[in-house]
ROFIVO-554366 format. One line per 10 residues: number of its first residue (from 1); their letters; for each residue x, y, z of C-alpha. Coordinates in steps of 0.02 Angstrom, whole numbers. Layout:
% residues N
NUM	a	X Y Z ~ ...
//
This chain:
% residues 481
1	xxxxxxxxxx	-1915 -758 -1644 ~ -2058 -832 -1513 ~ -1993 -867 -1344 ~ -2095 -997 -1253 ~ -2083 -950 -1066 ~ -2208 -909 -908 ~ -2212 -725 -979 ~ -2332 -767 -1106 ~ -2474 -798 -1003 ~ -2468 -628 -936
11	xxxxxxxxxx	-2515 -571 -1134 ~ -2633 -683 -1158 ~ -2735 -643 -1005 ~ -2701 -469 -1056 ~ -2771 -479 -1227 ~ -2916 -598 -1175 ~ -2973 -451 -1048 ~ -2979 -336 -1197 ~ -3064 -432 -1318 ~ -3138 -611 -1249
21	xxxxxxxxxx	-3315 -567 -1258 ~ -3317 -528 -1448 ~ -3194 -675 -1475 ~ -3309 -834 -1493 ~ -3462 -741 -1586 ~ -3329 -676 -1720 ~ -3227 -843 -1737 ~ -3411 -959 -1755 ~ -3478 -836 -1878 ~ -3338 -846 -1982
31	xxxxxxxxxx	-3324 -1033 -1955 ~ -3516 -1057 -2009 ~ -3503 -935 -2156 ~ -3379 -1075 -2225 ~ -3415 -1219 -2337 ~ -3443 -1381 -2251 ~ -3303 -1468 -2345 ~ -3111 -1490 -2288 ~ -3013 -1335 -2347 ~ -2846 -1349 -2405
41	xxxxxxxxxx	-2708 -1327 -2304 ~ -2675 -1146 -2250 ~ -2573 -1078 -2089 ~ -2666 -1016 -1958 ~ -2656 -845 -1908 ~ -2505 -819 -1768 ~ -2610 -751 -1632 ~ -2623 -782 -1457 ~ -2806 -812 -1466 ~ -2793 -970 -1536
51	xxxxxxxxxx	-2688 -1107 -1447 ~ -2648 -1193 -1585 ~ -2594 -1036 -1706 ~ -2441 -1075 -1812 ~ -2296 -998 -1720 ~ -2107 -980 -1760 ~ -1973 -1112 -1713 ~ -1830 -1049 -1624 ~ -1716 -1055 -1775 ~ -1744 -1113 -1967
61	xxxxxxxxxx	-1822 -1305 -1971 ~ -1772 -1457 -2073 ~ -1944 -1536 -2041 ~ -2099 -1470 -2017 ~ -2194 -1617 -1950 ~ -2173 -1774 -1889 ~ -2255 -1961 -1910 ~ -2187 -2079 -1770 ~ -2205 -2271 -1779 ~ -2200 -2324 -1603
71	xxxxxxxxxx	-2167 -2530 -1610 ~ -2240 -2564 -1441 ~ -2157 -2697 -1334 ~ -1980 -2699 -1416 ~ -1934 -2767 -1573 ~ -1782 -2901 -1570 ~ -1656 -2785 -1642 ~ -1541 -2938 -1655 ~ -1650 -3023 -1778 ~ -1678 -2868 -1856
81	xxxxxxxxxx	-1538 -2758 -1877 ~ -1380 -2794 -1792 ~ -1318 -2972 -1822 ~ -1197 -3063 -1728 ~ -1081 -3198 -1788 ~ -1027 -3232 -1632 ~ -1175 -3236 -1535 ~ -1233 -3370 -1666 ~ -1061 -3456 -1648 ~ -1092 -3487 -1453
91	xxxxxxxxxx	-1267 -3518 -1457 ~ -1329 -3628 -1305 ~ -1180 -3584 -1216 ~ -1209 -3477 -1044 ~ -1180 -3292 -1059 ~ -1013 -3241 -997 ~ -995 -3172 -807 ~ -908 -3026 -907 ~ -1073 -2984 -989 ~ -1185 -3035 -851
101	xxxxxxxxxx	-1128 -2900 -731 ~ -1221 -2741 -762 ~ -1359 -2817 -856 ~ -1536 -2806 -801 ~ -1673 -2929 -837 ~ -1860 -2889 -825 ~ -1902 -3087 -815 ~ -1775 -3200 -818 ~ -1725 -3275 -652 ~ -1572 -3390 -705
111	xxxxxxxxxx	-1410 -3349 -635 ~ -1321 -3384 -788 ~ -1450 -3385 -943 ~ -1396 -3454 -1107 ~ -1358 -3369 -1265 ~ -1475 -3375 -1403 ~ -1412 -3331 -1590 ~ -1538 -3271 -1738 ~ -1610 -3389 -1842 ~ -1641 -3289 -1960
121	xxxxxxxxxx	-1527 -3235 -2120 ~ -1468 -3052 -2135 ~ -1376 -2973 -2305 ~ -1327 -2800 -2344 ~ -1430 -2698 -2431 ~ -1425 -2518 -2533 ~ -1279 -2420 -2557 ~ -1247 -2400 -2405 ~ -1222 -2588 -2362 ~ -1364 -2582 -2205
131	xxxxxxxxxx	-1372 -2755 -2128 ~ -1556 -2804 -2142 ~ -1627 -2979 -2099 ~ -1737 -3085 -2209 ~ -1892 -3022 -2098 ~ -1898 -2865 -2166 ~ -1883 -2878 -2351 ~ -1974 -2714 -2398 ~ -1869 -2607 -2259 ~ -1708 -2680 -2350
141	xxxxxxxxxx	-1763 -2584 -2514 ~ -1767 -2407 -2431 ~ -1615 -2415 -2324 ~ -1538 -2260 -2428 ~ -1672 -2157 -2356 ~ -1638 -2231 -2173 ~ -1501 -2171 -2036 ~ -1524 -2327 -1927 ~ -1451 -2321 -1732 ~ -1396 -2481 -1671
151	xxxxxxxxxx	-1376 -2388 -1489 ~ -1513 -2315 -1418 ~ -1523 -2349 -1219 ~ -1670 -2326 -1103 ~ -1691 -2315 -906 ~ -1827 -2425 -861 ~ -1834 -2608 -893 ~ -2040 -2603 -884 ~ -2130 -2575 -1022 ~ -2253 -2456 -941
161	xxxxxxxxxx	-2132 -2331 -890 ~ -2005 -2358 -1020 ~ -2155 -2306 -1141 ~ -2191 -2158 -1036 ~ -1987 -2117 -1046 ~ -2005 -2138 -1231 ~ -2141 -2028 -1273 ~ -2148 -1905 -1129 ~ -1972 -1895 -1067 ~ -2018 -1949 -894
171	xxxxxxxxxx	-2027 -2124 -818 ~ -2193 -2075 -722 ~ -2360 -2013 -751 ~ -2406 -1838 -766 ~ -2274 -1758 -904 ~ -2328 -1702 -1074 ~ -2312 -1802 -1226 ~ -2189 -1778 -1383 ~ -2328 -1730 -1487 ~ -2393 -1605 -1349
181	xxxxxxxxxx	-2233 -1516 -1330 ~ -2212 -1506 -1512 ~ -2393 -1435 -1512 ~ -2372 -1310 -1410 ~ -2201 -1261 -1484 ~ -2250 -1224 -1654 ~ -2459 -1254 -1667 ~ -2519 -1328 -1805 ~ -2528 -1298 -1996 ~ -2714 -1360 -2012
191	xxxxxxxxxx	-2867 -1255 -1966 ~ -2978 -1427 -1994 ~ -2895 -1573 -1910 ~ -2803 -1601 -1735 ~ -2614 -1524 -1729 ~ -2587 -1700 -1646 ~ -2660 -1866 -1705 ~ -2643 -2035 -1641 ~ -2685 -2197 -1756 ~ -2694 -2366 -1647
201	xxxxxxxxxx	-2694 -2532 -1715 ~ -2635 -2715 -1635 ~ -2619 -2687 -1439 ~ -2619 -2528 -1363 ~ -2471 -2462 -1234 ~ -2458 -2527 -1069 ~ -2464 -2342 -998 ~ -2610 -2296 -1094 ~ -2668 -2139 -1159 ~ -2534 -2055 -1037
211	xxxxxxxxxx	-2420 -2080 -1200 ~ -2493 -1951 -1289 ~ -2590 -1850 -1150 ~ -2540 -1670 -1138 ~ -2479 -1671 -946 ~ -2485 -1493 -874 ~ -2491 -1408 -1041 ~ -2652 -1358 -1091 ~ -2776 -1500 -1155 ~ -2782 -1402 -1329
221	xxxxxxxxxx	-2606 -1499 -1358 ~ -2669 -1678 -1311 ~ -2665 -1809 -1436 ~ -2822 -1856 -1529 ~ -2840 -2036 -1555 ~ -2949 -2084 -1702 ~ -3040 -2240 -1681 ~ -2997 -2387 -1802 ~ -3183 -2422 -1848 ~ -3362 -2337 -1797
231	xxxxxxxxxx	-3349 -2140 -1803 ~ -3164 -2091 -1796 ~ -3201 -1980 -1633 ~ -3335 -1997 -1532 ~ -3483 -1878 -1500 ~ -3417 -1796 -1675 ~ -3580 -1812 -1754 ~ -3734 -1721 -1731 ~ -3892 -1832 -1614 ~ -4022 -1884 -1746
241	xxxxxxxxxx	-4142 -1731 -1761 ~ -4016 -1613 -1704 ~ -4034 -1487 -1843 ~ -3873 -1384 -1912 ~ -3953 -1221 -1865 ~ -3986 -1292 -1675 ~ -3803 -1327 -1669 ~ -3766 -1156 -1712 ~ -3879 -1084 -1598 ~ -3802 -1201 -1451
251	xxxxxxxxxx	-3606 -1188 -1497 ~ -3644 -991 -1502 ~ -3713 -998 -1346 ~ -3592 -1103 -1248 ~ -3454 -1009 -1334 ~ -3527 -827 -1271 ~ -3533 -920 -1086 ~ -3352 -977 -1109 ~ -3288 -801 -1182 ~ -3373 -721 -1030
261	xxxxxxxxxx	-3291 -851 -905 ~ -3127 -804 -978 ~ -3137 -637 -969 ~ -3160 -660 -796 ~ -3012 -779 -754 ~ -2901 -766 -908 ~ -2896 -959 -884 ~ -2792 -1051 -1047 ~ -2921 -1212 -1016 ~ -3061 -1097 -1068
271	xxxxxxxxxx	-2979 -1039 -1216 ~ -2951 -1210 -1274 ~ -3124 -1250 -1245 ~ -3176 -1119 -1359 ~ -3042 -1193 -1505 ~ -3111 -1351 -1461 ~ -3294 -1323 -1508 ~ -3230 -1241 -1672 ~ -3105 -1377 -1712 ~ -3247 -1502 -1692
281	xxxxxxxxxx	-3362 -1407 -1794 ~ -3237 -1425 -1939 ~ -3193 -1608 -1909 ~ -3372 -1667 -1943 ~ -3327 -1645 -2120 ~ -3137 -1664 -2129 ~ -3113 -1804 -2025 ~ -3244 -1920 -2135 ~ -3156 -1827 -2293 ~ -2974 -1890 -2230
291	xxxxxxxxxx	-3033 -2075 -2178 ~ -3104 -2093 -2334 ~ -2983 -2195 -2456 ~ -3095 -2202 -2608 ~ -2986 -2069 -2708 ~ -2818 -2168 -2680 ~ -2762 -2268 -2831 ~ -2770 -2457 -2830 ~ -2571 -2460 -2842 ~ -2570 -2344 -2678
301	xxxxxxxxxx	-2657 -2473 -2588 ~ -2567 -2615 -2662 ~ -2416 -2512 -2615 ~ -2450 -2506 -2429 ~ -2548 -2673 -2421 ~ -2693 -2593 -2387 ~ -2841 -2730 -2432 ~ -3009 -2693 -2362 ~ -3011 -2498 -2355 ~ -3112 -2505 -2203
311	xxxxxxxxxx	-3041 -2646 -2112 ~ -2934 -2584 -1972 ~ -2742 -2608 -2002 ~ -2559 -2540 -1967 ~ -2563 -2536 -2163 ~ -2706 -2423 -2164 ~ -2647 -2307 -2010 ~ -2479 -2287 -2109 ~ -2582 -2224 -2284 ~ -2685 -2113 -2177
321	xxxxxxxxxx	-2519 -2052 -2072 ~ -2467 -1974 -2262 ~ -2650 -1921 -2285 ~ -2658 -1816 -2113 ~ -2465 -1738 -2157 ~ -2546 -1691 -2329 ~ -2675 -1596 -2243 ~ -2565 -1501 -2113 ~ -2567 -1605 -1955 ~ -2396 -1579 -1862
331	xxxxxxxxxx	-2371 -1734 -1764 ~ -2466 -1900 -1810 ~ -2406 -2051 -1700 ~ -2441 -2227 -1758 ~ -2449 -2357 -1595 ~ -2432 -2542 -1641 ~ -2391 -2715 -1554 ~ -2359 -2821 -1486 ~ -2166 -2841 -1514 ~ -2154 -2925 -1341
341	xxxxxxxxxx	-2098 -3094 -1376 ~ -2039 -3175 -1195 ~ -2097 -3323 -1281 ~ -2148 -3394 -1467 ~ -2037 -3263 -1552 ~ -1993 -3386 -1689 ~ -2185 -3373 -1736 ~ -2232 -3196 -1662 ~ -2090 -3101 -1735 ~ -2109 -3151 -1925
351	xxxxxxxxxx	-2301 -3095 -1897 ~ -2261 -2928 -1833 ~ -2133 -2892 -1976 ~ -2268 -2953 -2095 ~ -2388 -2832 -2032 ~ -2282 -2680 -2025 ~ -2121 -2697 -2152 ~ -2214 -2663 -2312 ~ -2321 -2505 -2234 ~ -2173 -2427 -2160
361	xxxxxxxxxx	-2087 -2443 -2301 ~ -2215 -2373 -2426 ~ -2239 -2234 -2318 ~ -2057 -2169 -2343 ~ -2075 -2214 -2541 ~ -2260 -2117 -2541 ~ -2177 -1950 -2449 ~ -2019 -1978 -2559 ~ -2137 -1971 -2719 ~ -2245 -1837 -2655
371	xxxxxxxxxx	-2093 -1723 -2611 ~ -2157 -1735 -2434 ~ -2008 -1833 -2368 ~ -1895 -1692 -2364 ~ -1976 -1587 -2237 ~ -2063 -1751 -2143 ~ -1980 -1841 -2002 ~ -2016 -2014 -1988 ~ -1964 -2125 -1827 ~ -1973 -2309 -1801
381	xxxxxxxxxx	-1932 -2392 -1649 ~ -1986 -2474 -1492 ~ -1969 -2417 -1306 ~ -1821 -2554 -1274 ~ -1758 -2700 -1358 ~ -1724 -2889 -1334 ~ -1585 -2983 -1243 ~ -1444 -3100 -1329 ~ -1510 -3243 -1210 ~ -1643 -3349 -1213
391	xxxxxxxxxx	-1815 -3356 -1107 ~ -1889 -3511 -1089 ~ -1842 -3688 -1146 ~ -1754 -3689 -1296 ~ -1909 -3764 -1403 ~ -2034 -3685 -1510 ~ -2087 -3567 -1369 ~ -1916 -3499 -1344 ~ -1918 -3302 -1320 ~ -1784 -3141 -1276
401	xxxxxxxxxx	-1823 -3038 -1119 ~ -1795 -2841 -1114 ~ -1638 -2755 -1154 ~ -1616 -2580 -1116 ~ -1423 -2544 -1142 ~ -1439 -2563 -1332 ~ -1575 -2562 -1458 ~ -1610 -2502 -1631 ~ -1705 -2378 -1707 ~ -1713 -2285 -1871
411	xxxxxxxxxx	-1754 -2102 -1948 ~ -1795 -2041 -2127 ~ -1830 -1876 -2195 ~ -1824 -1689 -2131 ~ -1664 -1659 -2106 ~ -1593 -1829 -2088 ~ -1442 -1896 -2158 ~ -1485 -2044 -2277 ~ -1396 -2191 -2304 ~ -1306 -2231 -2136
421	xxxxxxxxxx	-1274 -2331 -1975 ~ -1231 -2265 -1813 ~ -1169 -2357 -1665 ~ -1097 -2533 -1650 ~ -1125 -2657 -1502 ~ -1036 -2790 -1439 ~ -992 -2965 -1499 ~ -1136 -3036 -1405 ~ -1265 -2869 -1444 ~ -1272 -2841 -1266
431	xxxxxxxxxx	-1211 -2663 -1249 ~ -1143 -2499 -1349 ~ -975 -2505 -1399 ~ -975 -2350 -1477 ~ -1089 -2190 -1502 ~ -1218 -2231 -1373 ~ -1378 -2127 -1356 ~ -1511 -2099 -1240 ~ -1684 -2080 -1264 ~ -1676 -1876 -1219
441	xxxxxxxxxx	-1544 -1870 -1361 ~ -1672 -1938 -1492 ~ -1796 -1796 -1407 ~ -1692 -1674 -1437 ~ -1644 -1725 -1601 ~ -1818 -1709 -1648 ~ -1852 -1549 -1584 ~ -1698 -1485 -1654 ~ -1743 -1540 -1836 ~ -1904 -1441 -1797
451	xxxxxxxxxx	-1804 -1282 -1756 ~ -1839 -1298 -1578 ~ -1698 -1291 -1442 ~ -1743 -1419 -1318 ~ -1670 -1293 -1170 ~ -1780 -1169 -1220 ~ -1949 -1255 -1258 ~ -2002 -1240 -1077 ~ -2181 -1226 -971 ~ -2195 -1156 -806
461	xxxxxxxxxx	-2280 -1264 -681 ~ -2273 -1287 -488 ~ -2134 -1161 -480 ~ -2027 -1216 -606 ~ -1993 -1233 -793 ~ -2013 -1410 -859 ~ -1963 -1458 -1031 ~ -1978 -1633 -1131 ~ -1793 -1689 -1099 ~ -1802 -1655 -920
471	xxxxxxxxxx	-1619 -1588 -871 ~ -1503 -1678 -1024 ~ -1511 -1733 -1186 ~ -1397 -1668 -1327 ~ -1446 -1654 -1521 ~ -1368 -1798 -1611 ~ -1259 -1714 -1735 ~ -1214 -1873 -1837 ~ -1412 -1891 -1882 ~ -1398 -1731 -1966
481	x	-1396 -1707 -2151
//
């Protein structure tokens, strides 16, 4: 069983000191001798020469890979998954003082804001009887695959820092993201695509690339965003007039220089650079092939709601996520927004649901039909939820503020117990009344399903061992199948 601690650095330096000069040319010669088309998924050789080599988990894993659907801005759980008859009954009344105490608002300035019920109807669906709003008819059809958790809790009321906590476990910049930690812990199952891939649509996160950055981990573990139009990755194609033979000589020369420097310094960043050159060469064929949806059936495209296959959309990204995990990518993160409905909830929320409901459900159904859902963990949710009180005038422009105390996310596949709803909130949907779970608990559970102990997956930086869940977090046993 592989251990993840600082002692590995010494092993790597000893290894590179013995064979670094020969590493790059041998790897490059093998690479250039391959057919230029994308190859089938094959586990990488588990050795210290490749920072993304496939590694053994701490214990038997239920999931091999993750697709994280981050709904930027905070979807309103009260209008999607957590119906409140009492809230609807008290619509327009001032929020009771007992509920107001301890509540943090991001923007509402009123001393006693007024309650706002949901204008949308709910119904129970599936054999599990999960409550789902009429805004999510496709999600309603997959609830027996899901674990819906109504009581996640975050610490920061502001988007940028709440995004960081959800994705990096810390409310400040500089920490590695979840995908980076997982790539560091397990490596990759793909030789031709990055271990950690990012697919954006709609608005981008407020804290930008920090949500998929490598922080203090070696740069080999950072997320690689695929651009929604044009070249999927900048500078991946050869410049005009730059032949394959010239490219071969250039890469070989650069890697010899890098290998020489690696021998002298033992710097892991140089090993990451050598691996990046090799990956970039492979991706010149694998990335365009993966992004080409011409081999997808009309039925599949219709199921996801993909119209123009060349047009960027969340639907297209969900289909690409399935194609990426099929090819061995370890962590795929979709960012989509904007769910930040401080105003215009009546028009904004249905619009976002229309863009995301069908593709999210199609992803689950497609993974299940292909036998991939069993070992692919899918997570859906935002950095927090919305309040039970109105923000702004009670007209068409009314919205909801941020709620960090009890919001809904759902999980499916990869060792998750299906067809259940966890947690409950009070009659007004303000606070958890049973089974409150922190964001660190979610992160600990994701790692656990991948066979990683969140307390043991550490990296020594600036004199101490860091981890994704910082100093706390517990696996949510009720989520486990």
